[in-house]
N, C-alpha and C positions, 0 to 999 in steps of 0.2 A: 155698706159703700164699694163697691168693686174697689183697684185696682186702676184700671181706666178711666171709670169717671172721675175720679179725683182727679185726675190727671186733668178731664176733658175742661174740672170747673173751674181750675188757676187760666186754662185757655181761653176760656169765653170768658172767664172777664179780663184777661187783657184784649182778649177781642174787640169786647163791645169798648176800648178804649181808642181802640185806631179804628173805630164803626165797621168794621170788618161784615158783608155781609154773607147769608149761611151757605151758599153754594162755595163758599174761599173756605170755609173756615171747614164744610166739610172733605174737600180736599187733601186739606193744609194733613188733621186728623188721621184720616184715613192711610195703614196703612199700603206701599208699595207691595206688598208680599210677605204670606204667612205659611210658614211651613210645620208641619208637625210630624215627628214619622216614628213610627217604632223601631225600638234597640232591642234585638232581642238577645242576651250575654253567658255564655256559658261560664255559670262562679267554678271557685275552686274547687268545691266538694264536687263536680259534676255536673250541678244542676241548671237548667235553661230559668235563668229570668228572662221576663219578657219588661222593659223602663218606655218609657214615651221623652221626646225628644222635643225644642220648636225652634224654632230663627226664626223671627218676624225683624224685617225689613222697612225700616219704616217710611226716610224720604232720603232720596239722592238728589236735592236740586243743588245742593252748593258740595258735593263730591261724594267718592266712595261713602258706604255706610258703615259704621262703628258701634260696636259695643262689647260688652263684654260677657261670658260664657259662668252662667252661675249652676250649681249641683248643691240642689236643695229636697228636703222631702215636700215643700209648700207650693214648690217651681209648679206655673200652670199659665195657658196662654191668655188668661186675665191680665195676671203681673206679666208677662216678659212685652205682653202690648203695649202695658201703664208706660216700662222701662224702656222701649224704643223708641214711642215717643219723647219720653224725657232726654233720650241720646239726640236728637235732635234739636232740641231746644240749647244741651247744653255745650254742641258743638258751635253753635250759632253763635251764643252770648262769647264764647270766648275768640271767636271769629277763627278759625282754621276750618280748613275746606272740606269737609264731611259730613253728611248725611246722620242718620238716629238709626241704628237695631240691636235689637240684645236677641241671646238666645240662655236656652234652660233644661237640664235636664232634672225628672224628681224622683229624688235619690238623694237618702242622706249619705253622703258620701267616710261620714263617719263607721259607716257598717263593711264596707269595701275594701276590702285588701288592697295592695298596692298595683300586682297585677293585673286583678278584675277593676283598679280604675281605669288601667290603662287599657284591658281592652274592651271598656267602655267606651272612650273617647274615643278610640278608634274607629269601634261599631256609628257612632254618632257623623264622624269624621265622612265613612262610606256613604251616608245615605246623602249629608248636602256639601260636598267639596264641589259640583259644580255651581255651587250658589252663590259661594265662599270666594275670596281671595282678593290681589293687593287692589285691583282697580274698581271690587266690587263690594264686596264686603268684609271686613277687616274685626275679626273675633279681639279679643282679649278675656284677660283676667276678672272673676269676679268673686260672688262668696261662695267657699267651698272648692276653688280650682284656683291653682296657683301657676307658678312658672313651669314645674314639670306636664302639667295639661297640657300647656302650651308649647310644648318643644314634640310631646306625644302629636299633638294638632298638626302643628308642621310638618311633622316627618311626614306622614299621614297623608297631607292633602301631597306632598310633593312626589310620593308616591305616584300620583295618577298625572301631575300637572309639572313635573322636575322644580329645578332647585328656582326656590322664590319664599327668600326667608319675610319678604312683608309680607303674606297671607297671614299673622297672623303677630301680635305685638303684647308685652309681657313677658317675655322672651328671656332664660338666664343669658347672662353676658356671652358667654360661650357659644351661643347658640345664635349671636350678634343680635341679640337684646342690650339695651344701654345701661350702664351704672343709674340709680336714683331714679326707676319705676318704680322699687316696691315702696321707695318712700315716699312716691309724689301724691297722691292721693291727702294723704297725711302729712304731708310737707304745708300742701296748699290750702288745706284748714286751716293748721297754724299761720302761712303766712295772710291770709284773707283775714282771721282774726286781729291780728294785729293792725293791720289799715282799719277796721272796722273802727275797732277800740282807739283809735288815736284820732279817725273822724268824728267821735260822739266825745271828743273832748279827755279821754281817761288814760292812766298809764298803765303798762302793763302789771304792773306790782302791786297795784289797787284791785285785779282782778281774780276775784274768786272764781274756779272753773269746776264743774261734774263736765265729764263724758262718757256718756254710756258706750259700754263696747271697747274693748280689748285686744282688738282683733288685730288686723294691717293695721287700719285705716285711724283705729285706737292707739292702737300703739306710738304709732310716729305722729301722732297731733302730740301724745301725750307730753313726748320726748322735744318737741320743737318747742310748747308753750314751754316747760319746763328752760330751757334753756333762754329764752326770750323773758324771764322773772316773770308769769304769771305764777299764780301761785294755784296750782291744782289740788282741791282737798276731797275730791272723788272721782271712782273709777268702778268701772263692775267689768263684769261676765257673767255666762250662762251660771257662775258658784254664786252669784249675788254681788254686792257695792260696797267698795272699801274705804275707809273717810275717817279722814283724820283734818282736825278744822285749822292746824297752823299748817296746813301744804303736809300734802305726801310727799314722802324721800323716792319721786319717779325714776331714776336709777337704780335706786335699790328694786323696786315694782318688775321693770323690766328684765334683771336678774333672776327675779324669782320664778318670772314665765317664763324666761329661755330655759329655765334648767326643769321646768314641771311641764313638760310639751304642751309649751303657749296657754296655760291657766292658771288662773292666780289661787286657785283651791286651797284652803291651807294658809292662806299670807297672812302673817299673824303681825306686823309695823303698821295696824289698821284696826282701825274697828268694823266690826263686820254685819251687814243691812240687808234686808232684802231689795235683791236686785230694781224691785220698780220703784222703792221711795226713792233713789237716785234721782228720778224727774225732778222731784216735789223740794228737792232741797232747798238753802236757802243760799241762795249764790247767786254771781252777777252775769255768770257767761255757762248756759248749758249748751251740750255739746251730743244729740244724738245721735252715735255709730257706730250702730246696730240696726238692726228690723225697724221696715216702715210703720208708719201707722203707731205709733203707740201714744203720741199725743191725741187725748179724741177728746169729745165730752165731757164724757165720763171724768175724766183726771185733771184738766184745762182750769180747774177754778182753783187747782192745787199747787200750780207751777207759780215757783219765785221770782223766778229770773227776770233779769230785764233785757237780755239779751241770749239768744238763739242761732248758732249756726245750724243748719241742716247738715252733717259728714252722711248720716245717710241718707237714700233715696226715699223721700216722702214722709219723713216722720210726724209729720203734723196733719189731720184731718181736716178738711179742707172748713168743716164747722167750727174746731176749736181753731181754725187759725183767721176766722173772723174775731173768733173772742181776744187772740191773744191784738190784734189789729188796735181792737178797742180802747185796751187794757195799754194801748203804748208801746208794747214790747216790741222791740227791731230783730227784725228776722233777716239771715239771708241764707235765699233759699237756696236749696241742693244744684238746682242743673247751677247753680256758679259756683255753691260753698265747698263742692267735693271736684271740681272738672279739673282737679290737676291732675288727676290717672289719667285721663283722656289725650290732653295736651302732652303729656310725657309718652304718651303710644305716639302722638304726631311728630315727637321727632323724632321715635325708633322708626316709624315708616320711615323717615325719609330719609333718614342713615341710611336704611337696607334699600331702598331705592337707587340712592347715588352710592353706596360700598360704600361709604363714608361715618366714618369712629368720631361722636364727642366725646367728652371726658364730663367726670360729673360737675367741676365747674361750672359748664358752659350749660348743662342740661338745668342746673339751680337758678343762674343766671337767667336763662331764659325764660325758664316756670315763671319766676316771678315777674319779669317784663310781661307777660302774657297777660296772666292773672291782677297785677298790677293796674292793668291800659283798661280791661275787660272790670273791675273792681270801681275805678274812676264813670268811664261809662254810667253805670246801673247806678251809683252815688247823681250824680249829675242829673239824669232821669227823674229817677224820686225826687230830687230835693226841688227841680225848677218845673213837675206836674204835679208836686205835691201828693205823691203814692208812697205803695210800700214800693222796700226794695224787692218784694216776690213782683209785683205786677209789672216794674219797670225790667226786669228781670227778663220778664215774658217776652213784654211788649218788647223791646230791642231784639228778641230772639225773632220772636214771629215776623215782626217784617224784613227780620233778614233772610228770609227762610221767602217768605211771600214775592218778598222779590226778586229773587231769585227764579222763584215759579214760574211766575210771571215773563220775565225775561229770557226763561228759555224757551218759553207756549209750551200749555197743554199739549 
């Protein structure tokens, strides 16, 4: 199943609950604009390499479109289309005035030098600058990109349009970014994990956690949960999984990764197992925080966790999702679970427009307020309607987008 098909399955399940007709479904699912561009770039050795870049702008009924820009070898139009739709529902569920967009370039950033990466970014902006901007579509970091890439993006966009730091979020503080943006997605996952397990009548100290992925999201999630007294027993990255039954020393693992270019390769203070085995460990809470489609029909029977938080986008195949629901597994869906990043991006955008700065404490307080409000709405709807939290989240998000669309007129 293609990525966008999976997104459509979840959409249709919620649309069925709303009794939505086929014409409205088509209008809400179809992207406003899809852009594919050719990016010819001179490499450091003088050769010319031609890459493909994408920007899909899904919906703007609730405000300018918002979404990350990822650099990855597997990026294609279908994936970007699916992620753009997810951003529409994500911004709606946390009720910030945005629509959804997403972008990407089909390239492995690890194969590029810093100068090559900068040239790729600037060439891409040259191609799409006229369809992005503070009131139209605001990019942000995603897989394979970071605050440096956002600085280049902003600088290149401003060459065409003049000073406008709100054209992109996820910038360094020196470039009108906000403190707390880098930690936002992982911190949000931690906040929501705490709220969910309390709603389930459990205590953090009794929860054994496995986190797949130890990049930006995974590391900040692990740090938050460790400080909140959860027992993180397993983490993983491309080198495999690292397990310690009595709980990992997360500060030690973070120091090791920081000293080894963000990698856990060679980490000795835990048992090493193949990475895919982390998903099937006997834990209470499983947090996929890496790639999508990692829990499938092939491995769902081996999943033992009773609670899953989708820190990654689309980590559970729809068929596997049904199996987990039937088993009574509680799943907090990606459109809420990883919405901390776009929420703090919204804070950054607002401050850029106002030319006013917030401190870290306020950013964290406002993030907690937005996510707590959204979580309680999703929880209450799920309980009252006797539906899953995924169905509840999609139902609330689609209702908001649908109403905004109808009020504006087709």
